[in-house]
C-alpha positions as CSV (number, residue, x, y, z in Angstrom):
1,X,-156.4,122.9,-181.7
2,X,-157.6,119.6,-183.1
3,X,-154.6,118.7,-185.2
4,X,-154.1,115.6,-187.2
5,X,-151.9,113.0,-185.6
6,X,-152.8,109.8,-187.5
7,X,-152.2,111.1,-191.1
8,X,-150.9,114.7,-191.0
9,X,-150.7,115.1,-194.8
10,X,-153.4,112.7,-195.8
11,X,-156.2,114.5,-193.9
12,X,-157.2,117.5,-196.0
13,X,-157.5,120.8,-194.2
14,X,-161.1,121.0,-195.4
15,X,-161.9,117.9,-193.4
16,X,-161.5,119.8,-190.2
17,X,-162.4,123.3,-191.5
18,X,-162.0,126.1,-189.0
19,X,-162.1,123.8,-186.0
20,X,-158.6,122.3,-186.7
21,X,-156.2,124.6,-188.5
22,X,-153.1,123.3,-190.2
23,X,-151.0,122.5,-187.1
24,X,-149.7,119.0,-186.7
25,X,-147.1,116.7,-185.1
26,X,-145.6,113.7,-187.0
27,X,-145.0,111.0,-184.4
28,X,-142.2,109.4,-186.4
29,X,-140.0,112.4,-187.1
30,X,-141.4,114.4,-184.2
31,X,-141.6,117.4,-186.6
32,X,-144.1,120.0,-185.4
33,X,-145.8,122.6,-187.5
34,X,-147.7,125.3,-185.5
35,X,-149.7,126.7,-188.4
36,X,-149.8,129.5,-191.0
37,X,-150.9,133.1,-191.2
38,X,-148.2,134.9,-189.3
39,X,-145.9,137.4,-191.0
40,X,-142.1,136.8,-190.7
41,X,-141.7,140.3,-189.3
42,X,-144.2,139.6,-186.5
43,X,-142.5,136.4,-185.6
44,X,-138.9,137.7,-185.6
45,X,-139.9,140.9,-183.8
46,X,-141.6,139.0,-181.0
47,X,-138.7,136.6,-180.7
48,X,-136.4,139.6,-180.2
49,X,-138.8,141.0,-177.6
50,X,-138.6,137.8,-175.6
51,X,-142.0,136.5,-176.5
52,X,-144.0,134.9,-179.4
53,X,-147.3,135.6,-181.1
54,X,-150.0,134.8,-178.5
55,X,-152.3,133.2,-181.0
56,X,-149.8,130.3,-181.2
57,X,-150.2,129.4,-177.5
58,X,-153.0,126.9,-178.0
59,X,-151.3,125.0,-180.9
60,X,-148.0,125.3,-178.9
61,X,-149.5,123.6,-175.8
62,X,-151.3,120.9,-177.9
63,X,-148.5,120.1,-180.3
64,X,-145.9,120.5,-177.6
65,X,-147.6,117.7,-175.6
66,X,-147.4,115.5,-178.6
67,X,-143.8,116.5,-179.1
68,X,-142.9,115.6,-175.6
69,X,-144.8,112.2,-175.8
70,X,-142.9,111.1,-178.9
71,X,-139.5,112.2,-177.7
72,X,-139.5,109.1,-175.6
73,X,-138.7,105.3,-175.6
74,X,-142.2,104.8,-177.2
75,X,-141.4,107.3,-180.0
76,X,-138.1,105.7,-180.7
77,X,-139.7,102.3,-180.9
78,X,-142.2,103.6,-183.5
79,X,-139.2,105.1,-185.4
80,X,-137.4,101.8,-185.3
81,X,-140.3,100.0,-186.9
82,X,-140.7,102.6,-189.7
83,X,-136.9,102.6,-190.3
84,X,-136.8,98.9,-190.9
85,X,-139.6,99.3,-193.4
86,X,-138.2,102.4,-195.2
87,X,-134.9,100.7,-195.9
88,X,-136.7,97.9,-197.8
89,X,-139.7,99.9,-199.0
90,X,-139.7,98.3,-202.5
91,X,-140.5,94.9,-201.0
92,X,-144.0,96.1,-200.3
93,X,-144.6,95.9,-204.0
94,X,-144.0,92.2,-204.0
95,X,-147.3,91.5,-202.2
96,X,-149.4,94.3,-203.8
97,X,-152.0,92.6,-205.9
98,X,-155.6,93.5,-207.0
99,X,-158.2,93.5,-204.3
100,X,-159.8,90.1,-203.9
101,X,-156.6,88.1,-204.7
102,X,-155.0,86.1,-202.0
103,X,-153.1,88.4,-199.6
104,X,-149.6,87.6,-198.4
105,X,-149.1,90.9,-196.7
106,X,-148.9,89.3,-193.2
107,X,-145.9,87.2,-194.4
108,X,-144.1,90.2,-195.9
109,X,-142.1,91.8,-193.1
110,X,-142.1,95.3,-194.7
111,X,-145.8,95.3,-195.5
112,X,-146.6,93.9,-192.1
113,X,-144.6,96.7,-190.3
114,X,-146.1,99.5,-192.4
115,X,-149.6,98.3,-191.6
116,X,-148.6,97.7,-187.9
117,X,-147.6,101.4,-187.6
118,X,-151.0,102.5,-188.9
119,X,-152.7,100.2,-186.4
120,X,-150.5,101.4,-183.6
121,X,-151.4,105.0,-184.4
122,X,-155.1,104.0,-184.4
123,X,-154.6,102.3,-181.0
124,X,-152.8,105.2,-179.4
125,X,-154.5,108.2,-181.0
126,X,-157.2,108.7,-178.3
127,X,-154.4,108.4,-175.6
128,X,-152.2,110.9,-177.4
129,X,-155.0,113.4,-178.3
130,X,-156.5,113.1,-174.9
131,X,-153.2,114.1,-173.3
132,X,-152.7,116.9,-175.8
133,X,-156.2,118.4,-175.2
134,X,-155.6,118.2,-171.4
135,X,-152.3,120.0,-171.9
136,X,-154.0,122.6,-174.1
137,X,-157.2,123.2,-172.2
138,X,-156.5,122.4,-168.5
139,X,-152.9,122.0,-167.3
140,X,-151.5,125.0,-165.4
141,X,-148.5,125.2,-162.9
142,X,-149.3,124.6,-159.3
143,X,-147.2,124.5,-156.1
144,X,-144.9,121.6,-156.9
145,X,-141.1,122.1,-157.0
146,X,-141.2,120.5,-160.5
147,X,-142.6,121.6,-163.8
148,X,-143.5,119.8,-167.0
149,X,-141.6,120.4,-170.2
150,X,-144.7,122.2,-171.5
151,X,-144.5,124.8,-168.7
152,X,-140.7,125.2,-169.0
153,X,-141.1,125.7,-172.8
154,X,-144.0,128.1,-172.5
155,X,-141.9,130.3,-170.2
156,X,-138.9,130.2,-172.6
157,X,-141.0,130.9,-175.7
158,X,-143.8,133.3,-174.6
159,X,-142.6,134.8,-171.3
160,X,-138.9,135.0,-171.5
161,X,-138.7,138.7,-171.2
162,X,-141.2,138.7,-168.3
163,X,-139.2,135.9,-166.6
164,X,-136.0,138.0,-166.8
165,X,-137.7,141.0,-165.3
166,X,-139.2,139.0,-162.5
167,X,-136.0,137.3,-161.5
168,X,-134.0,140.6,-161.7
169,X,-136.5,142.2,-159.4
170,X,-135.6,139.7,-156.8
171,X,-138.7,137.6,-157.0
172,X,-138.5,133.8,-157.0
173,X,-139.1,131.4,-159.9
174,X,-142.4,130.5,-158.2
175,X,-143.7,134.0,-159.3
176,X,-142.7,133.2,-162.9
177,X,-144.9,130.2,-162.9
178,X,-147.7,131.9,-161.1
179,X,-147.6,134.6,-163.8
180,X,-147.7,131.9,-166.5
181,X,-150.7,130.3,-164.8
182,X,-152.6,133.5,-164.7
183,X,-151.8,134.3,-168.3
184,X,-152.8,130.9,-169.6
185,X,-156.1,131.1,-167.7
186,X,-156.7,134.5,-169.2
187,X,-155.9,133.3,-172.7
188,X,-158.2,130.2,-172.3
189,X,-161.0,132.5,-171.2
190,X,-160.8,134.6,-174.4
191,X,-164.0,133.9,-176.3
192,X,-162.3,134.7,-179.6
193,X,-159.2,132.6,-179.1
194,X,-158.2,129.2,-180.3
195,X,-159.0,127.6,-177.0
196,X,-162.7,128.5,-177.4
197,X,-162.6,127.1,-180.9
198,X,-161.3,123.8,-179.6
199,X,-164.0,123.6,-176.9
200,X,-166.7,124.5,-179.4
201,X,-165.5,121.7,-181.7
202,X,-165.5,119.2,-178.9
203,X,-169.0,120.2,-177.8
204,X,-170.6,120.6,-181.2
205,X,-168.8,118.3,-183.6
206,X,-167.2,115.6,-181.6
207,X,-169.2,112.8,-183.2
208,X,-167.8,113.5,-186.6
209,X,-165.5,110.6,-187.6
210,X,-162.4,112.8,-187.8
211,X,-163.0,114.3,-184.3
212,X,-164.4,111.3,-182.4
213,X,-160.9,110.1,-181.2
214,X,-160.3,113.6,-179.7
215,X,-163.5,113.4,-177.6
216,X,-163.0,109.8,-176.6
217,X,-159.4,110.4,-175.6
218,X,-160.1,113.7,-173.8
219,X,-162.9,112.1,-171.8
220,X,-160.7,109.1,-171.0
221,X,-157.8,111.2,-169.8
222,X,-159.9,113.6,-167.8
223,X,-161.5,110.6,-166.1
224,X,-158.0,109.3,-165.2
225,X,-157.2,112.8,-163.9
226,X,-160.3,112.8,-161.7
227,X,-159.3,109.5,-160.2
228,X,-155.7,110.7,-159.6
229,X,-156.8,113.9,-158.1
230,X,-159.3,112.0,-155.8
231,X,-156.4,110.1,-154.2
232,X,-153.6,112.7,-154.4
233,X,-153.9,116.2,-152.9
234,X,-150.5,117.0,-154.4
235,X,-151.6,116.1,-157.9
236,X,-154.9,118.0,-157.4
237,X,-152.8,121.1,-156.5
238,X,-150.7,120.9,-159.7
239,X,-152.4,120.0,-163.0
240,X,-149.1,120.8,-164.8
241,X,-147.2,118.1,-163.1
242,X,-150.3,115.9,-163.4
243,X,-149.8,116.3,-167.2
244,X,-146.1,115.5,-166.9
245,X,-146.9,112.4,-164.8
246,X,-149.4,111.0,-167.3
247,X,-147.3,111.7,-170.3
248,X,-144.4,109.9,-168.7
249,X,-146.5,107.1,-167.3
250,X,-147.6,106.0,-170.7
251,X,-144.9,107.1,-173.1
252,X,-141.7,106.7,-171.0
253,X,-142.6,103.2,-170.0
254,X,-139.7,101.1,-171.2
255,X,-141.7,97.8,-171.0
256,X,-144.4,99.2,-173.3
257,X,-141.8,100.6,-175.7
258,X,-140.1,97.2,-175.9
259,X,-143.5,95.5,-176.4
260,X,-144.1,97.8,-179.4
261,X,-140.7,96.8,-180.8
262,X,-141.5,93.1,-180.3
263,X,-144.8,93.5,-182.2
264,X,-142.8,94.1,-185.4
265,X,-140.4,92.4,-187.7
266,X,-136.8,93.6,-187.0
267,X,-133.2,93.0,-187.8
268,X,-132.4,92.3,-184.1
269,X,-135.5,90.4,-183.0
270,X,-136.7,88.7,-186.2
271,X,-140.4,87.8,-186.3
272,X,-143.0,89.5,-184.0
273,X,-143.5,88.1,-180.6
274,X,-146.2,90.5,-179.3
275,X,-149.6,91.3,-180.8
276,X,-151.8,94.4,-181.0
277,X,-154.2,92.7,-178.6
278,X,-151.3,92.3,-176.1
279,X,-150.6,96.0,-176.3
280,X,-154.2,96.9,-175.8
281,X,-154.4,94.6,-172.7
282,X,-151.2,96.1,-171.3
283,X,-152.6,99.7,-171.6
284,X,-155.8,98.5,-169.9
285,X,-153.7,97.3,-166.9
286,X,-151.8,100.5,-166.8
287,X,-154.9,102.6,-166.8
288,X,-156.5,100.4,-164.1
289,X,-153.4,101.0,-161.9
290,X,-154.0,104.7,-162.1
291,X,-157.4,104.1,-160.4
292,X,-155.9,102.5,-157.4
293,X,-155.2,104.5,-154.2
294,X,-151.5,103.7,-154.5
295,X,-151.3,106.2,-157.4
296,X,-150.8,109.0,-154.9
297,X,-147.5,107.5,-153.8
298,X,-146.5,107.0,-157.4
299,X,-147.3,110.7,-158.2
300,X,-145.3,112.0,-155.3
301,X,-142.3,109.8,-156.3
302,X,-142.5,111.1,-159.8
303,X,-142.8,114.8,-158.8
304,X,-139.8,114.5,-156.6
305,X,-137.8,112.7,-159.3
306,X,-138.9,115.3,-162.0
307,X,-137.6,118.1,-159.8
308,X,-134.1,116.7,-160.0
309,X,-134.2,115.2,-163.5
310,X,-134.1,111.6,-162.4
311,X,-137.5,110.1,-163.4
312,X,-135.9,106.9,-164.7
313,X,-135.6,105.8,-161.1
314,X,-139.5,105.6,-160.8
315,X,-140.2,101.9,-160.8
316,X,-143.5,102.2,-162.6
317,X,-141.6,103.4,-165.7
318,X,-139.9,99.9,-165.8
319,X,-136.4,101.1,-166.8
320,X,-133.6,98.6,-166.7
321,X,-130.3,98.3,-168.4
322,X,-131.5,95.2,-170.3
323,X,-134.5,97.0,-171.8
324,X,-132.5,100.1,-172.6
325,X,-129.9,98.0,-174.4
326,X,-132.5,96.0,-176.2
327,X,-134.3,99.1,-177.5
328,X,-131.1,100.8,-178.4
329,X,-130.2,97.9,-180.7
330,X,-133.6,97.9,-182.2
331,X,-133.4,101.6,-182.9
332,X,-130.1,101.1,-184.6
333,X,-132.3,100.4,-187.6
334,X,-133.0,104.1,-187.9
335,X,-129.4,104.7,-188.8
336,X,-129.6,103.0,-192.2
337,X,-132.7,105.1,-193.1
338,X,-130.8,108.3,-192.4
339,X,-127.6,107.6,-194.4
340,X,-128.6,109.8,-197.3
341,X,-127.0,113.2,-196.7
342,X,-130.3,115.1,-197.1
343,X,-132.4,112.7,-195.0
344,X,-133.5,114.3,-191.7
345,X,-131.6,112.9,-188.8
346,X,-134.8,112.0,-187.1
347,X,-133.3,109.8,-184.3
348,X,-130.8,112.6,-183.5
349,X,-133.0,115.7,-183.7
350,X,-136.4,114.6,-182.6
351,X,-136.0,116.7,-179.4
352,X,-135.9,119.9,-181.5
353,X,-139.2,121.8,-181.4
354,X,-139.8,123.9,-184.6
355,X,-141.7,127.0,-183.6
356,X,-141.7,128.8,-186.9
357,X,-140.4,128.3,-190.4
358,X,-140.1,130.9,-193.2
359,X,-138.4,131.3,-196.6
360,X,-136.1,134.3,-196.9
361,X,-136.3,136.6,-199.9
362,X,-132.5,136.3,-200.3
363,X,-129.7,134.6,-198.4
364,X,-126.2,135.8,-199.5
365,X,-123.0,134.1,-198.4
366,X,-119.6,135.7,-198.5
367,X,-117.4,132.6,-198.7
368,X,-113.9,134.1,-197.9
369,X,-115.3,136.0,-194.8
370,X,-117.6,133.2,-193.7
371,X,-120.4,135.7,-193.3
372,X,-124.1,135.8,-194.4
373,X,-126.8,138.3,-195.0
374,X,-130.5,137.3,-195.2
375,X,-133.4,139.6,-196.2
376,X,-137.0,138.7,-195.2
377,X,-140.1,140.8,-195.1
378,X,-138.2,144.1,-195.2
379,X,-135.7,143.1,-192.6
380,X,-132.0,142.2,-192.8
381,X,-130.3,139.6,-190.6
382,X,-126.5,139.3,-191.0
383,X,-123.4,138.2,-189.2
384,X,-120.8,135.4,-188.9
385,X,-121.9,132.1,-190.4
386,X,-121.1,128.5,-189.7
387,X,-118.4,127.6,-192.2
388,X,-119.2,123.9,-192.3
389,X,-122.6,124.8,-193.9
390,X,-121.1,126.9,-196.7
391,X,-120.5,125.5,-200.2
392,X,-117.2,123.8,-200.2
393,X,-116.0,124.7,-203.7
394,X,-118.1,127.5,-205.2
395,X,-117.2,129.2,-208.5
396,X,-117.8,132.6,-207.0
397,X,-116.8,134.1,-203.7
398,X,-120.3,135.6,-203.2
399,X,-123.3,133.2,-203.7
400,X,-127.0,133.8,-203.3
401,X,-130.2,131.7,-202.9
402,X,-133.8,132.8,-203.0
403,X,-137.2,131.7,-201.8
404,X,-137.6,128.0,-201.2
405,X,-133.9,127.4,-201.5
406,X,-133.6,129.2,-198.2
407,X,-135.1,129.0,-194.7
408,X,-135.2,131.0,-191.5
409,X,-136.5,128.9,-188.6
410,X,-137.2,129.6,-185.0
411,X,-136.2,126.5,-183.0
412,X,-136.6,125.5,-179.4
413,X,-133.7,123.4,-178.1
414,X,-133.3,122.4,-174.5
415,X,-135.7,125.2,-173.4
416,X,-133.7,127.8,-175.4
417,X,-134.9,129.7,-178.5
418,X,-132.6,130.0,-181.5
419,X,-133.0,131.5,-185.0
420,X,-131.4,129.4,-187.7
421,X,-130.6,130.3,-191.3
422,X,-130.4,127.7,-194.0
423,X,-128.9,127.9,-197.5
424,X,-129.9,125.1,-199.9
425,X,-130.7,122.7,-197.1
426,X,-127.6,123.4,-195.0
427,X,-127.5,125.2,-191.7
428,X,-125.3,128.3,-192.2
429,X,-126.0,130.4,-189.2
430,X,-127.4,129.9,-185.6
431,X,-128.4,133.0,-183.7
432,X,-129.7,133.9,-180.3
433,X,-133.0,135.8,-179.6
434,X,-131.2,139.1,-180.4
435,X,-130.1,137.6,-183.7
436,X,-126.4,137.5,-182.7
437,X,-124.5,134.4,-183.8
438,X,-123.9,131.9,-181.1
439,X,-120.6,130.1,-180.5
440,X,-119.9,127.7,-183.4
441,X,-119.1,124.8,-181.0
442,X,-122.3,125.3,-179.2
443,X,-124.2,125.4,-182.5
444,X,-122.6,122.1,-183.5
445,X,-123.4,120.4,-180.2
446,X,-127.0,121.6,-180.2
447,X,-127.9,121.5,-183.9
448,X,-125.2,119.7,-185.9
449,X,-126.5,118.6,-189.3
450,X,-130.2,119.5,-188.7
451,X,-132.3,119.8,-191.8
452,X,-134.7,122.7,-192.5
453,X,-138.4,122.1,-192.2
454,X,-139.1,122.0,-195.9
455,X,-136.6,119.2,-196.3
456,X,-137.9,117.3,-193.4
457,X,-141.4,117.8,-194.7
458,X,-140.6,116.3,-198.1
459,X,-139.3,113.1,-196.4
460,X,-142.3,113.0,-194.1
461,X,-144.7,113.2,-197.0
462,X,-142.9,110.4,-198.8
463,X,-143.2,108.3,-195.6
464,X,-146.9,108.8,-195.2
465,X,-147.6,108.1,-198.9
466,X,-145.9,104.7,-198.4
467,X,-148.1,104.0,-195.4
468,X,-151.3,104.6,-197.4
469,X,-151.7,101.8,-200.0
470,X,-154.4,101.9,-202.6
471,X,-157.6,100.5,-201.1
472,X,-158.2,98.5,-204.3
473,X,-155.2,96.3,-203.6
474,X,-154.5,93.4,-201.2
475,X,-152.3,95.7,-199.1
476,X,-155.2,98.2,-198.8
477,X,-157.5,95.4,-197.7
478,X,-154.9,94.2,-195.2
479,X,-154.7,97.7,-193.8
480,X,-158.4,98.0,-193.4
481,X,-158.5,94.7,-191.5
482,X,-155.7,95.8,-189.1
483,X,-157.3,99.2,-188.5
484,X,-160.6,97.5,-187.7
485,X,-158.8,95.3,-185.2
486,X,-157.3,98.3,-183.5
487,X,-160.7,100.0,-183.3
488,X,-162.2,96.9,-181.7
489,X,-159.5,97.0,-179.1
490,X,-160.1,100.7,-178.5
491,X,-163.8,100.1,-177.9
492,X,-162.9,98.2,-174.7
493,X,-159.8,100.2,-173.8
494,X,-161.1,103.8,-173.7
495,X,-164.0,103.4,-171.4
């Protein structure tokens, strides 16, 4: 699944054709879209059976790796840069002049940050896509006591029913992951599946401009994996924890995240104190350290910490109270960009993984009884609703919404699958896999004021449009220059 990470909505589907599909992850909002073509009935019936459509496994593993990588200090640093720029978006117009005029973009903090984001994506795309392709095509559970978020989520989404049967039969959780490994290998060997499509694209079309970052990144990551596996027998025996280690090594690095923040204009830090070249050199040093024999000790330390949920203690992730507080202040910029009541709470809900999103035929609310009824694809879902999402002062006691004023979404939160019903942008019901309402307090703690995908997508598209200035302007020229700079850094980094 060769999804678009750099510009999800600006890369036309026809650009990738059948090799890519419409799945994507937006690194700022961390919104995931797994693709189209499934019927609501098929999705909901599979959810109730404790599984999910198997054709989604490839996109799930690929986009799930992206989702994990951007729900990190690095992802929050990128969000902080964008939030500073979004609040003062109109100031970009102050330096937008016809192409060929003197450019003052570098002196305009908002324009500088917007172009910096695009350059950072250019710099990090081979890294992010290489990890995502490794997660999609190669990583499987091994004999470690730990598991990556991808493996945990895959069990929860695709093999929940099988997991329950295995545990109830008295077998250990090790058998659950052994079964997952065998199933993933079987699916990857299916000549008609999405995995074969991805391999074919890498083999036959990897020199196309749109696909080259995937090939470069995948070759770079698999090279790092070979080096790690050469020095570490434990890593060699568990490619799933290998994936977890590499994702964390690059994206959970608090020093790297703070360097990204320092490369931008900000309310807390003022003018930039770090350059794109500095970031490229730092990534080179990080990659070089993975090729040293000491990486075996680092892997063992990480695997042990992952098993007990204490990876921050790993010294190579550079966590400190000072860096945490500094990045927290920097990310406070995101709050101003999310004050509008309909704005997706990106900083709050970026850990939520959207598996599926559908419009209902009708959603009906009974205001006095605080109940709902949703009809979709010939099915009816009904029960107690979340009163806080209901209209506060309607003229009627029974109200209805149809089509795109509604949404039924399958969400993965903390390795649990929920079905959520939305009415005109508001969450009005949160259900378990059997479509029974969950406790309202639990729903508030897990989901709160989350927006439906369609609402989040509208804001995401607005964001990307603002990051793509007309090439016939000074801002467009400035963007091209910064992207060229990033590509020159990449030429010496990803080797």
